BAMAR-843919 format. One record per residue: residue number from 1; z, x, y of N, C-alpha, C in turn; residue in one letter. Coordinates in steps of 0.2 Angstrom, whole numbers, padded with zeros to 4 digits. Example, Ala and Ser with C-alpha at 12.3 -4.5 7.8 and 13.67 -1.06 7.14 Angstrom:
// residues 2
<1,<0039,0066,-0028>,<0039,0062,-0022>,<0039,0066,-0016>,A>
<2,<0035,0064,-0011>,<0036,0068,-0005>,<0039,0064,0000>,S>
END
This chain:
// residues 109
<1,<0160,0165,-0064>,<0152,0165,-0065>,<0149,0160,-0060>,M>
<2,<0153,0155,-0058>,<0150,0151,-0052>,<0149,0155,-0046>,V>
<3,<0154,0159,-0044>,<0153,0163,-0038>,<0147,0167,-0038>,L>
<4,<0145,0170,-0044>,<0140,0175,-0044>,<0133,0171,-0043>,N>
<5,<0133,0165,-0045>,<0127,0161,-0044>,<0126,0159,-0036>,E>
<6,<0132,0158,-0033>,<0132,0156,-0026>,<0130,0162,-0022>,S>
<7,<0132,0168,-0024>,<0130,0174,-0021>,<0123,0175,-0021>,I>
<8,<0119,0173,-0026>,<0112,0174,-0027>,<0109,0169,-0021>,V>
<9,<0111,0163,-0021>,<0109,0159,-0016>,<0110,0161,-0009>,Y>
<10,<0116,0164,-0007>,<0117,0167,-0001>,<0112,0173,0001>,F>
<11,<0111,0177,-0004>,<0107,0183,-0004>,<0100,0181,-0002>,V>
<12,<0097,0175,-0005>,<0091,0172,-0003>,<0091,0169,0004>,I>
<13,<0097,0166,0005>,<0098,0162,0012>,<0097,0167,0018>,F>
<14,<0100,0172,0018>,<0100,0177,0024>,<0093,0179,0026>,V>
<15,<0088,0181,0022>,<0081,0183,0024>,<0078,0177,0026>,P>
<16,<0079,0171,0023>,<0075,0165,0025>,<0077,0163,0032>,L>
<17,<0084,0164,0034>,<0086,0162,0041>,<0083,0167,0046>,V>
<18,<0083,0174,0044>,<0080,0179,0048>,<0073,0177,0050>,V>
<19,<0069,0175,0044>,<0062,0173,0045>,<0061,0167,0050>,F>
<20,<0066,0162,0049>,<0066,0156,0053>,<0067,0158,0060>,A>
<21,<0072,0162,0062>,<0073,0164,0069>,<0067,0168,0071>,V>
<22,<0064,0172,0068>,<0058,0175,0070>,<0052,0170,0071>,M>
<23,<0051,0166,0067>,<0046,0161,0068>,<0047,0156,0074>,L>
<24,<0054,0154,0075>,<0056,0150,0080>,<0054,0153,0087>,S>
<25,<0054,0159,0087>,<0052,0163,0094>,<0045,0164,0095>,R>
<26,<0041,0161,0090>,<0034,0161,0091>,<0031,0168,0088>,G>
<27,<0034,0172,0084>,<0032,0178,0082>,<0031,0177,0074>,K>
<28,<0027,0182,0071>,<0027,0182,0064>,<0022,0178,0061>,G>
<29,<0017,0176,0064>,<0011,0172,0061>,<0008,0176,0056>,A>
<30,<0008,0182,0056>,<0004,0186,0051>,<0008,0186,0044>,S>
<31,<0014,0183,0044>,<0017,0182,0038>,<0016,0176,0035>,L>
<32,<0013,0171,0038>,<0012,0164,0036>,<0006,0164,0031>,L>
<33,<0007,0162,0025>,<0002,0162,0020>,<-0004,0157,0022>,A>
<34,<-0010,0159,0021>,<-0015,0155,0023>,<-0018,0157,0030>,G>
<35,<-0013,0158,0035>,<-0015,0160,0042>,<-0017,0167,0042>,Y>
<36,<-0013,0171,0038>,<-0015,0178,0038>,<-0021,0180,0035>,N>
<37,<-0024,0176,0031>,<-0030,0177,0027>,<-0036,0175,0031>,T>
<38,<-0035,0171,0037>,<-0041,0168,0040>,<-0045,0174,0044>,M>
<39,<-0051,0173,0046>,<-0055,0177,0050>,<-0052,0177,0057>,S>
<40,<-0053,0182,0061>,<-0050,0183,0068>,<-0054,0177,0072>,E>
<41,<-0060,0175,0071>,<-0063,0170,0075>,<-0060,0163,0073>,S>
<42,<-0058,0162,0067>,<-0055,0156,0065>,<-0047,0156,0068>,K>
<43,<-0044,0161,0068>,<-0037,0162,0070>,<-0037,0160,0078>,K>
<44,<-0042,0162,0081>,<-0042,0160,0089>,<-0043,0153,0090>,E>
<45,<-0044,0149,0085>,<-0045,0142,0087>,<-0038,0138,0086>,T>
<46,<-0033,0142,0083>,<-0026,0139,0082>,<-0021,0141,0087>,Y>
<47,<-0017,0137,0089>,<-0011,0138,0093>,<-0006,0142,0089>,D>
<48,<-0006,0148,0089>,<-0001,0152,0085>,<0006,0151,0086>,E>
<49,<0008,0151,0092>,<0015,0150,0094>,<0017,0143,0092>,V>
<50,<0014,0138,0093>,<0016,0131,0090>,<0016,0131,0083>,A>
<51,<0012,0134,0079>,<0012,0134,0072>,<0018,0138,0070>,L>
<52,<0020,0144,0073>,<0026,0148,0071>,<0032,0144,0072>,C>
<53,<0032,0140,0078>,<0038,0136,0080>,<0039,0131,0075>,K>
<54,<0034,0127,0073>,<0034,0122,0068>,<0037,0125,0061>,F>
<55,<0034,0130,0059>,<0036,0133,0052>,<0043,0136,0053>,M>
<56,<0045,0138,0059>,<0052,0140,0059>,<0057,0135,0058>,G>
<57,<0055,0129,0061>,<0059,0123,0060>,<0060,0121,0052>,K>
<58,<0054,0121,0049>,<0054,0120,0042>,<0058,0125,0038>,I>
<59,<0058,0131,0040>,<0062,0136,0037>,<0069,0135,0038>,M>
<60,<0071,0133,0044>,<0078,0131,0045>,<0080,0125,0040>,Y>
<61,<0076,0121,0039>,<0077,0115,0034>,<0078,0118,0027>,G>
<62,<0073,0122,0025>,<0073,0125,0018>,<0080,0129,0017>,I>
<63,<0081,0133,0022>,<0088,0137,0022>,<0094,0132,0021>,S>
<64,<0094,0127,0025>,<0099,0122,0025>,<0100,0119,0018>,F>
<65,<0094,0117,0015>,<0094,0115,0008>,<0097,0120,0003>,S>
<66,<0095,0126,0004>,<0097,0131,-0001>,<0105,0132,0000>,L>
<67,<0107,0131,0006>,<0114,0132,0008>,<0118,0126,0004>,L>
<68,<0115,0120,0005>,<0119,0115,0001>,<0119,0116,-0006>,L>
<69,<0114,0119,-0009>,<0114,0120,-0016>,<0119,0126,-0018>,I>
<70,<0120,0131,-0014>,<0125,0136,-0015>,<0132,0133,-0014>,A>
<71,<0133,0129,-0009>,<0140,0126,-0009>,<0141,0121,-0015>,F>
<72,<0136,0118,-0017>,<0137,0114,-0023>,<0139,0118,-0029>,S>
<73,<0136,0124,-0030>,<0138,0128,-0035>,<0145,0131,-0034>,E>
<74,<0147,0132,-0028>,<0154,0135,-0027>,<0159,0129,-0029>,M>
<75,<0158,0123,-0027>,<0163,0118,-0027>,<0162,0113,-0033>,F>
<76,<0157,0115,-0037>,<0155,0111,-0043>,<0153,0104,-0042>,G>
<77,<0150,0102,-0037>,<0148,0096,-0035>,<0140,0095,-0037>,S>
<78,<0139,0090,-0041>,<0132,0089,-0043>,<0128,0085,-0038>,S>
<79,<0132,0082,-0034>,<0129,0078,-0028>,<0125,0082,-0023>,F>
<80,<0128,0088,-0021>,<0125,0092,-0016>,<0119,0096,-0019>,F>
<81,<0119,0097,-0026>,<0113,0100,-0029>,<0107,0095,-0028>,V>
<82,<0108,0089,-0030>,<0103,0084,-0030>,<0101,0083,-0023>,I>
<83,<0105,0082,-0018>,<0103,0082,-0011>,<0100,0088,-0008>,V>
<84,<0102,0094,-0010>,<0098,0100,-0008>,<0091,0100,-0011>,G>
<85,<0090,0099,-0017>,<0084,0099,-0020>,<0079,0093,-0017>,F>
<86,<0082,0088,-0016>,<0078,0082,-0013>,<0076,0084,-0006>,V>
<87,<0080,0087,-0002>,<0078,0090,0004>,<0073,0095,0004>,L>
<88,<0074,0100,-0001>,<0070,0105,-0001>,<0063,0103,-0003>,L>
<89,<0062,0098,-0007>,<0055,0095,-0009>,<0053,0091,-0003>,L>
<90,<0057,0088,0001>,<0055,0084,0006>,<0052,0089,0012>,F>
<91,<0055,0094,0013>,<0053,0099,0018>,<0046,0102,0016>,F>
<92,<0046,0104,0010>,<0040,0107,0008>,<0034,0102,0008>,I>
<93,<0035,0096,0006>,<0029,0091,0006>,<0028,0089,0013>,V>
<94,<0033,0088,0017>,<0032,0086,0024>,<0028,0092,0028>,F>
<95,<0030,0098,0027>,<0026,0104,0030>,<0019,0104,0028>,A>
<96,<0017,0103,0022>,<0011,0103,0019>,<0006,0098,0022>,G>
<97,<0009,0092,0022>,<0005,0086,0025>,<0005,0086,0032>,V>
<98,<0010,0088,0036>,<0010,0088,0043>,<0005,0093,0046>,Y>
<99,<0006,0099,0043>,<0002,0105,0046>,<-0006,0104,0044>,A>
<100,<-0007,0100,0039>,<-0014,0100,0037>,<-0018,0093,0039>,N>
<101,<-0015,0089,0043>,<-0018,0083,0045>,<-0019,0083,0053>,T>
<102,<-0024,0080,0055>,<-0025,0079,0062>,<-0026,0085,0066>,K>
<103,<-0028,0090,0064>,<-0029,0097,0068>,<-0023,0098,0073>,D>
<104,<-0017,0097,0071>,<-0011,0097,0075>,<-0010,0104,0079>,R>
<105,<-0012,0109,0076>,<-0011,0116,0078>,<-0018,0119,0081>,F>
<106,<-0023,0115,0082>,<-0029,0118,0085>,<-0028,0118,0092>,K>
<107,<-0031,0123,0095>,<-0031,0124,0102>,<-0036,0119,0106>,K>
<108,<-0034,0117,0111>,<-0039,0112,0115>,<-0044,0117,0119>,D>
<109,<-0050,0116,0117>,<-0055,0121,0119>,<-0059,0117,0125>,V>
END
């Protein structure tokens, strides 16, 4: 039973890592929520490559957190579940705060 739960985490882990690799290369901004719904004129004010690279790093962190949770399910350790969830929440909150303060990803005009 525990192995089945770990397999689910690994099935989710693989697409997240693929998405992280794609973002780290500066591609895939159209897949980022919020950015893809902006008007073209507003998109031109953002440094798309820098935004993608940042979100790629965040996706690596989220993937690592998910991997910790999967390993904890395999080995029956509740410590790694707690660490995984704390890291997951940290990366999500950090990304939201960092990306939405100080116009970090605005282009210099």
